[in-house]
C-alpha positions as CSV (number, residue, x, y, z in Angstrom):
1,M,9.3,1.4,0.9
2,R,9.2,4.3,3.2
3,I,6.1,6.2,3.8
4,S,7.6,9.3,2.5
5,E,8.1,7.5,-0.7
6,V,4.6,6.3,-0.7
7,R,3.2,9.8,0.0
8,E,5.0,11.3,-3.1
9,M,3.2,9.1,-5.4
10,N,-0.1,10.1,-7.1
11,D,-3.1,8.0,-6.8
12,T,-2.6,5.9,-10.2
13,E,0.9,5.0,-8.9
14,L,-0.5,4.0,-5.5
15,D,-3.1,1.6,-7.2
16,K,-0.3,0.2,-9.4
17,E,2.0,-0.4,-6.6
18,L,-0.6,-1.9,-4.3
19,G,-1.4,-4.4,-6.9
20,E,2.4,-5.2,-7.4
21,Q,2.6,-5.6,-3.8
22,E,-0.3,-7.8,-3.3
23,R,0.9,-10.2,-6.2
24,A,4.5,-10.3,-4.6
25,L,2.8,-11.3,-1.5
26,M,1.0,-14.1,-2.8
27,N,4.2,-15.2,-4.7
28,L,6.0,-15.0,-1.3
29,R,3.4,-17.2,0.4
30,F,3.7,-19.7,-2.2
31,R,7.3,-19.8,-2.1
32,K,7.0,-20.1,1.6
33,A,4.7,-23.2,1.2
34,T,7.2,-24.9,-1.0
35,L,10.2,-24.0,1.3
36,Q,11.8,-21.9,-1.3
37,L,11.8,-18.8,0.6
38,T,15.2,-18.3,2.1
39,N,14.6,-14.7,3.6
40,T,11.4,-15.0,5.5
41,N,11.5,-11.2,6.4
42,E,10.2,-10.4,2.9
43,L,6.8,-11.5,3.9
44,S,6.6,-8.9,6.8
45,N,8.1,-6.1,4.8
46,T,5.8,-6.5,1.8
47,R,2.8,-6.8,4.4
48,K,3.9,-3.5,5.8
49,T,4.4,-1.8,2.5
50,I,0.8,-2.8,1.6
51,A,-0.5,-1.4,5.0
52,R,1.6,1.9,4.2
53,I,-0.1,2.3,0.7
54,K,-3.6,1.5,2.0
55,T,-3.0,4.1,4.9
56,V,-2.1,6.8,2.4
57,V,-5.0,6.1,0.2
58,R,-7.4,6.3,3.2
59,E,-5.8,9.5,4.3
60,R,-6.3,11.0,0.8
61,E,-10.2,9.6,0.9
62,I,-10.8,11.4,4.1
63,T,-9.1,14.5,3.0
64,A,-11.0,14.8,0.0
65,K,-14.3,14.3,1.8
66,I,-13.5,16.8,4.4
67,T,-12.6,19.3,1.7
68,T,-15.8,18.6,-0.1
69,L,-17.8,19.1,3.1
70,K,-16.1,22.5,3.7
71,G,-16.8,23.6,0.2
72,E,-20.5,22.8,0.6
73,G,-21.0,24.7,4.0
74,A,-19.2,27.8,2.5
């Protein structure tokens, strides 16, 4: 999933996708431990997707906080 796709999602979609990706990562780890995982790139791709989602969530938190602070100062 590209960062542009992540940024197009709203907050509820991001939360849902983050949960799905974390479950997928857990499943991939189990498959790797039991030697059933054939494409090991899936692990890193899933971790990167989780990082992208968390980055966008954090960006939105910071933006909301800045907006709130500007509103109080005006």
